[in-house]
Structure formats: structure tokens, C-alpha cells
N, C-alpha and C positions, 0 to 999 in steps of 0.2 A: 504494500500500500504506500502511495506517495502522497504526502500532504503538499498542497499547492497554494502559494500566495505570490501573486505578481509583485506585490509590495509587502514588506515585512510588517505585519500587524497581527498580534497574537490571536485575535478572534477569527481570523481566516482559517486557523488550524484547529478550531474547537472540535469539529466533527472528526477530523483525522486523528486527533489525540484520543477522542472518546472511542473510536473504532479500534485503534491500536490497543487500548487498555482492555476492551471487551474481547479482542482476539487473543491477547495474552492470558486472559482469564478463562478462555475456552468457551465463552458465551456464543461466539461466532467463529467460523472456521478462518483461521489466520491465513491459510494458503489461498483461500478464495479472495480475501481482502488484498493480497499482494498483487492481484491483477487489476487494481483500480487506482486511479488518481482521485483524491478526495478533496473537496473544497466546500466550505459552508460554516456558518456560525450557529452555535447552539444557544437557544433561549433557556431560561431556568426551568421551563416546563417541558423541555425536550423538543420543542419545535425547531426546525432547521430554517434559519433565516437567510435571506439572499446575501451574497457576497459579490463585490465587484470582480470582473475579470473571468467570469465563468466561460465565456466563449473562447478566450485565450487558453484557459485550462483544458477545454475540450479538444482544441487543436493540438495542444501538447500531448494529451492522452492518445490521440489518434496517431501522432508521429511515433510515440513510444510503443504502440501496439497494445494499449491498455484500455480499460473502460473508464467511465467517469461517474462518480457519485457526487450529486449536487442538490441544492434545494429544489423543491417541486416547482416553485415559481419561476425558476430559471431553466427548466427542462427544455422549453421551446428554443431558447437561446443556444443551449449546448448542442441541440440536434442539428444546427447548421454546420457542425464540424464534419458531417458526412458519416462514414462507416465507423462509428464508435458506439459501444454499448453504454447508453446513458441510463443511469438509475437515479431518477428524480424523486426524492422522498419528502413528504411534508413534515415528518417528525422521526425521531430516533426509533420509536417502537415499530413504525411501519417499515423502516429500513431493516431492522433486525428480523422481522417476519419475512421480508423478501429474501434475505440471505439464508434463512433457515428453510425456505421453501414453503412456509405456511400460507403466505398470501403474496403472490408476486405483484410487483408494481408494473403497470402498463408502460410501454415505451412512449415517451413524449413525442408529439408531432412538432415539426419545425414551425417556428413562428411565421407570421405574415411578413410580406415585404411592403414597406411603405411606398406609396406612389411619390413620384418626383414632384416636389413643391416648387413651382416657378418663383423666382426672385425678381429683383429689379432688372429692367430691360435696358441694355446699353443704348438702344435706339431712342430712348426717352431723354438721354443726356444731350443737351444743346451746347454747341461749341466744344471747347476742350479737344480740338482735333489732334494735337500732339499727344495728349494723355490717352485718348481713345486709341490712337495708333499703337502706342506703347502696350496697352492692354491686349490688343489683337495679336501683336507680335509675341508677347509673353505667352498667351494662350496657345498660339500655334506651335511655338517652339519648346514649351515646357520650361520657361525661364521664371526666375523670381523677380519681384518688383519691390522697390523701396520708394514710397511716395513722400515727398517733402514739400511743404508749402504752408502758408498762413491758414488760420482757422477760416472756414467758409469757402475755401478754394475748390472744394468738391472731391477731396481725397476719399472720404468715407463712402460717398455715393458711387464713385468709380470702382472702389474696391468691392462693394457689394454687388456690382454688375459682373465681376469677373467670373463667378461660377456659372452665370447664364450663358457665356460664350464658350465655355469648356464643353467637351462632349459628355454625354451621360456616363455615369459610373458603370463600368462593366462589372461582371460578377465578382472578379478578384478584387477590384477596387472597392466595391460595396462591402465586401468582407473585411478589408483593411480598415475602412472608416468605422464599421460597426465594432471591430475589435477595440479600437481606441475608445469608442463610446462605452463599451462593456467595462473596460478597466476604470473609466471615470464613473461608472455606476449610472450611466444615462441611457442604457439600452432598454427601453420600456417594453415589457411584454414579449421580449425575445424577437422583436421586429427588426429586420435589417433595413437600413436606410438606403435609398437610391438618390438622395439629394446631396450634392456637394456642400460641405459645411461653409458657413460664413460666420466668423467670430468678430465681435466688436468689443474688445476689452476697454475698460475705463482708463482714462489717461493717468490715473493714480494707481493703476495695478502694480503690485509688487513684482519683484523678480521671480519669486516662487510661483505667483499666479501666471506669469507669462511662460516660464520654462518648465514648471512642474516642481513639486516638492511640498513643503509645509509640514505641519505637525502630523496631519493625516495625509500621507503622500498621495497625490493625484496628478494626472497629466496636466500640463499647462496649456495656455491658449495656443501656443505654437503647435503642440501635438494635436489639439482638438481641431485645428484648421487643416490637418493633413488632407491633401488632395482637394483643398478648397481655397479659401482666402480669409484674411483677417483685415480689420480696419487699418492696422499699422504695418503688418507683415503679410504680404500677399504671396502665398506659396503655391505654385502650380506643380512643382516637383515634390517628391516626398520630403517631409520635414525631418 
């Protein structure tokens, strides 16, 4: 059994530690547990609470040739990893019954795919011929942009138009964007997104907010803008 936490935070390993102890006590077969990656937080009443990064854990499990044990609420998210045995349990009792063969948990179905949400249209921008041309070149060539200018010059509007002139996310890119959202705990209902991200951090945002980190470590705005754009940093190539 492998405990998985994309970022080190003790509660990510609650379920893995609990299963390891139960396996050592002989309550559940330890050999069976060795074939699974485990991620999940345990509540005091035994419920298995959602944890960030389940999609990434599922992909890791698939690469390692193992199954995945995760919270029931994140089963649809984990199912996007493909050919991986996903055991999505609502609580510890249900999980133990599954491994003992008393009451098997059904395999979760993959979540829905969100429809692409249209954003601002570059055709609505009047003037700014040089900036518009720079956006088009960056979008066509996969280049990065750094916009400089006084407040009100149109930087934010132009940056928000960049995703609209990029091609739609293909399947691999949608999975990448959704992986970042999963680690950030923002993948709602296991739904993969098909919309290129646009981030607009406040001008007072800290370095940790921009690049990631903090007391409860999460991806920063640069990572959240992967394959999309931000108000200040417009990334067309992977961040």
C-alpha cells in the first residue's frame, strides 16, 4: 500500500495510516492492500473526506500498475485516469467490507466534461493594433507575453481575450488543466474542464499566491493559468 500526498500534509495520509494499522492487525489482508495507492482524510466518525490531488494520485497509480483507494466523492475524478481499479468509499466501514468481500463497492463512473465557456472576444477590442498583433503572434507560435503599461491601457482586457484565440483544449491538455485544478482542490464533481483558464490575481498578491506555497501549500496563479492566461503573466506554453 502506498500513501499518496502531492503536498506534505498529515491529513492526506489519514486513510493510508489507518489501513496500514488494520493490515498489521490482521483486520484486512495486508497483501491485498499492497496493490493500492491510498489517499483520503478521515473524519472522527470514520467518514472519508475529499483530499486535493486525487486525479494526480490516480494517474500515479495507473503508471505504477496499482489500484487506487479514494473518497467516494472523488471517484468520478479518479476514473478519468483510465485503466485503474478505483475503490471509492464513503467511510472506513464500507471500505473494510469491500476488502473482506462482504459488500463490494461499485466502480465509479467518470465525471462529466464541462462545455467550453466562451470568454471575451478579441474582435470587440477597438484599436490597440500593435497589442492585438502581438497576441495573435503569441497564440500562433506558443510564445509568452509580458504586458507593461499604465492603468487603463487595456492590458487586462487583452489578456482575457487570449484564451479565445487559442485552439480548444485537446484531450491531453484538458487532463493537464484538470490535474492542476485537482491539486488546488477546485475540480468540482470530478468534471474535466474544456475551457482554457484565465486568472486575474490582485495587484497585492503575495509571492506565494503567484508561484505557489503558503502554510497550506497550493499551486499559485502561474500554475493555475497553465495552458491559458493571466492578467499579468500570459502563458501560452506550459508554465
